[in-house]
N, C-alpha and C positions, 0 to 999 in steps of 0.2 A: 126329647124327641116324641115321649108316647103324647104329651099334650099336643106339639107342633102336629101329630098326624092326626088329631084327634080337631084339633080346630079347623081343617081342609079336608075335614071329611073325607081322609086316605082312604081307599079299599082294598090296594094292593100295592107291596114295594118292594121293589127291585134290587136286590144286595150284587152289588157289581165287584169285580176285581180284573183290574187288567193282563191279561197271561204276555208270556215272552213276546210275541207279535203287537201287543196292542189290543185284541182281543176283547171283548167284554163279556166274560164266564161272571158266573153265580146263581142266586135263585131269587128266584119269585114267591112270596109270601102273604097271605094276609096280614093285614096291618097289623090286629089285634092281637096277633100271634107274636109279630116280631121283638117286642120287648122282654117276652117271656122267655122268646129262645134264645135269645143276650146273656138274659142274665141266669139262666141255667145249661149254659154254653152248649145250645142247640143249634146254635148255626154254622155250619161245616162242610166243608167240602174236600177232595181226595187232595193232598199237598202234589199229588202228579202232574197238575194242572200244567204246573210249570217245568215239564220234563214232555210238553206235549207242541209235535211242531205244527205248522202254521196249518199243515193240512191235516190235520188231527192227530198222527198216529201219536204211537208214545213213543220215546228213546230211551234206552236201557243205560244212562250218563253214570257216572262214577255216586254220585248220589240219590240214583233212583233205589227206589224199596219195594220190591214187588208185593209186597202187603198192602201197598196203597195207605197209610195210613192218614188220617184226617187231619185238616188243621182248624183253629177258630177262625170266623172272620168275626171281627170286631169294626163295626160302623163308626167312621169318622162323623162324627153330626154334623160339621163346619160343611159337611159336601151334600145336606140334605135338601134335595129339591125337588120338586113337582115335576113333571113328565110331561110336557105340552101339548103332545101328540094324540093321547087316550082320551076319547070320550068319558071315561071313570076316571076320578080322581086317582091317580096314583102317581107313587114317589119314588125316586131313585136313591142309593146312598151308595158310594164308595164306601170299600172295608179295607183296613191291614189284617193281616196274615199273622198268624201266633199260634206259636205250638202249645200245647198244654201246661209244659213247664213255665209257660210264660216270656219266652223268648219270642224274638222274632224271625218268620221267615227268609230268610238272609236272599232264598232266590226272585222272592216276590220285587217285582219290579218299583214300586212306592217303595219298599224298606230300600231298594237299590241307593234310587235318589236321596229317602232319607239319611244316609250314611254317609253320603258326600255332605249335606247340609250340616250334619252333626262335624264334619270337618273343621267348613267354614264358620260355624258358632263359636269351636272353641280357638280360633281365632282371633275371635270379636268382631268376626265378620257376617254380612249378609249378602248372597247374591241377591241381584236385581233381573229380572230375563223378560223376554215379550219375544213371543214364536210368531213365527208368520208363513201362515198355512197355503199352498197354494194346492189347487185339486180341478181337473176335468169334470164337469158334465159331458155323457155319453149316452147316447141313444142305448134304449134295452135289449141286450144282446144275450141270447138263453143260449148260444148256442159256441161256445168255448175258439174251435176251431175258424171262428171268422172275427175279421179285423173289426176293430172299437169306430166308430164312426160318432160324428157332434150331430146332438140332437136340432129338428128345428127347433126354430125359437117363437115368438108372436108372430111373425112375417110369413111363417109357414116355411122357409128355409134355412135350411144348414148354413152354416159358416165355412166357408170356400177354401179362407185367407186367411191370417193374423190380423187380428186388429189392437196392437197392444195398447190397453189404457184407452181403448174406444168406449166414448159414456155410450153409446146406441149400442152395442154390440153389446154391454151387458143388459142396456133394459130389452134385448130381447128376451131374455127370461128372466123379466121384473116380476112377476109372481110368483119362482122360485125362493127369490133372495127377499121379496117383504116376509115369506113366512119363514124362511131361516132366522131373520133380524128378531122377528116376534117370539119365535119357540126360543132365542138366546136370549131375548131379555126377559122371558118368565122362567129364566133359569140362571139368571145370573151372571151369563158369560160375556165376562166385558171385549168384545168385540169392536174394533176401530172402523181401519178405512176398507173398503172392497175397489178393487180394480182388477181390471180385466186385461189379464198376463198373454204371452206371446202366443200364444198354443190355441189354437180354434177351441172355444168354448172353452178358456182356461180360464181360472180366475184366483184370486189372492186375496185373502182376509186377514188382516194386522193386529192383533192384541193389544192393549194397551200393558206399559210395563208392571211389574207386580213380584209379589211373592213367588218362587222357583216354584213349589210345590202347589200353591194354588195355580198356575200359569199351567202346570203338567194335568192338573184335575180339569181343567176349562178345556185343554185341548182335545183332551179325549173324550170328554163330551160333546167336543163340538164335533169331531168327525162324527161318532154314530148320529148327532143331528141333522148336518150336512145330508146322510146315506139316507138317514128318513125324510126328509123333506122331498128329496129328489125323485123318490118312489113313489110318493103321493102324487109328485105330476106327472110319473109315467116316465120317468126317466134314472139312469145309473148317474150319483157322486161317485170318483173314482179317486182314493188317494195314492195309486200304484205311482211308482216313482218315474214310470218311463211305460205308459199306459198305450200310445198310439206312437208308429213310426213316422219319421220323418217331422216328428211335434218336438218342439222341447220338451225334457220333463219336469216333475214337481218336487218342489223346496219345500224344508220345512226350516227358513230362516230363526237363525238364534241370535237376537240381542240380549248382548250380558253387561254388564259392569258389577261393582263391589261397593258398598257403602259401610262407611263403619255403624258396628253393630249399636249402638250405644248414642250417636248424633248423627246419623243418618248422610253425613258426607259422602261424598261420592268420593273413591282412593284412588279414581284412575287418573284425577286430574288436580294439580296444586293451588294453590289460591289463584294466579296470574293465569289459571286456565291451559298450564302445560300437562300436557302427559308426567306421571309419575316415572320412576324406576317399579313400582309392582304394576300399573299398566301394561309396561313395556313385559316383566317378566310375564303375566299374564297371557300375552301374544306367545311370548316362547314357548311357555306350555304346548299353548295348542299348537304350536308348529311341531313339536316335538314330538306330541304325543297321539294326536288327532287320528295320523294313518293308523295306529294300534289300535284303539279303540272303534275301529270302522262296523266290526259287526254288529255296537249299537247304533251308529248311524247309518249306515247303509245295510241293512238285514236281511235283505231280500237276493236272489239271483237276478230280480230284475233290477235292481238299484242298480247298477254298474254299470247297465246301458243309459243313466242319466248324463255318467260323469265322463263326459266327451267333449272334446275341444269345440268351441264356437256355439255351444248349444245351451248357452244360460246356465252353466251349472262348472263349478271350480274342478281342475284336475289338479293341484298341488295345495299348499300349506301357503304362499306367500302371503303376504298380507300388505295392507295399501292403505290412505287417505282418497275415500271416495271412489275407489276402482272395481268394480262388479266382475272383473276380470280371476280377481285372488281368492281365493276360499275363505280368507280373513279382511273383513272390509272396517275399514274405520270410518261410518260416516260422519259428514259435519256438524259439530257438535257444540257446544259450548262447553263449560267445565263441569257445573253441576250433572250434566248430562251424557257427559264422555262415555262412550262402549265399545265395545266390541263386536261386530256383524260375525258371528260363524254361518258361509254361507254352504257346509259340506251335508250336514244333513238330508236326507229326501222325505218328500211328508209321509213316504210308505214306512216310518220310524215309531216305534211306540214312543211319544212324547217324554213318559218317563227315563227310561232310558237314555236317550237323544241328550235332554239337557243334563240329566247325571253323567254322561259321559265328555258333555260341551265345559260341565264346570270342576267337573273331576280333573281334565286335562289343564286346563288357566289355574287352578287352584297347586296343582304340581309346580309348574312354572315358577308361581309368587314363592312355594315352600324351600323351592331349589336356588331358586335368585336369578334364573334362568335369563339368558341376553338371546332379542329376536334378531331377524335377519334386517338388514336396511328397509324399508322402508318398498314396496315395488313401485316403480312407473311407466306406465306403459302397459304393453299385454301382456301379460300370464300366459295367455295360452298359448305365446311363442316358448315357453319355458317346457323343461321336464316334466312327464307325471310323476306325483311323489306318494298320491295316493292310492293303493291296490287296484287293481284293476277288473279281480273276479274277487267272489267270495270265499272262496277256501284259501288265496294268499290272504287274505282279513283274517281268516280266523288264523291263521298261524303267525303273523303279527303278532297279536293278542296271546294269543297262549306262551309267546317268547315273553312279552314286557310284565318282568316281573314288578315293575312299581305297579301298572296297571292290577296285577292279581293281588298285588299286599292292599291296595286303596279298595277294590271293590270285591274281594275275598276269594279265594280256592274255589271255593265251592258252587261262587257262583258261574265266574268266568270256566272251569273246566265246564259246567252246566249246558250254559249259552253256547257254549263254542263247539262242543259235541253235536247240540242242536243245530245251531247253524248248518256245521257239516251234512247230518242227517238231510237237512233239506237240498240241499246242493246235488247228495247223490241221488237222492228223489227227482231231482231236476235233470239228472244226466240219464234219464231213462225215457224221456221225451225224446220222440223225434219231429224235428221244427218241419215247416211249408217250406223252409230254406232251402233244406237239407233235400227235402222232395223235388223239388222244383233244379236245383244246382246239380245234384249226385245219382238221381234215379235215373239216368240215361246217359251220363256224359263219364261218368267214372269206373 
């Protein structure tokens, strides 16, 4: 690491950790001090970062220690990258969190995902994932009381209608996306396709398939990269699940498959290209446990505004072939590329926790030998909800799920649920414009 920094004349290093909300926390220090700080256990932050809500408040969870002891930050050298938007050579590295006794901090999102991957490794399996991230570009908005608006493009006009898959509509913001791709390329982020989504100034970026931890790291850095790129062009990029009323929400669809760790053979299809029992059990696990894992997939009060009938987001965990109304879609694919697309997670989810939850639910289905429902044909929106409608309901389901509590660890589940409930309680103190408009003089 020291040699890498010296060869690139790096002056500063950003040491990053994702908190529960997926926000980048950490420290910035001179490059020449980084290696010494790591060697001397001097790279530290309070473990209470993982008791922090999205608003920055502290929640006294069951595991909260009022003395706020430090944890050690251990840089993962595989994540060392240059930060391409600074004028001075600056690097970034994602860190793992460890206690002084050498044990990992179980509430750290990266460790939560690693815990799930260790279960797969013990079975001789290796998950392969590919996230698809949707986001909106919006005009700068410095007053949160005002609704968000699409920004003007190169024509000088803002989008007034939906331009699904429109090439010229994407090109309205060509300068932003050119810089975005350059920044991603400089960081080794394996982004693939860009398309215009259904919302005004809404786009989707697809990642190529890869290792689950690496894809989570890339998604974490990508969200930061897109926000920074947009700011440099005078607009905002937002990954809120439902930022604009009467527009679709933004998702983080997760394509996932499982391969044999030794041979690399896809375990979801047999030699004839047919679905294997393991594949069907994986789907069944997603069907059974996703509703209870929603605090990881739809973490905010705003997340549940997205999960509405006929708004390009699922309302249940039905599955089907090439069916985008279901929560679980099997894209057309040959045997080696057989996979399931989990369409439930929102773009606002922490990518480490969303991928961990999706893989954990599938894992439970495989080890329990579960059987899925029949593949759904037709419009799944005509069927009932089986996903939670609101954050408190999601919290109650997760708290009551013994398999998820055991898999993720009781401390993590209790900590997460307490924080999600505190965030909802804070939201309940806010009086909305809708209430003032319809109730102020009428009730």
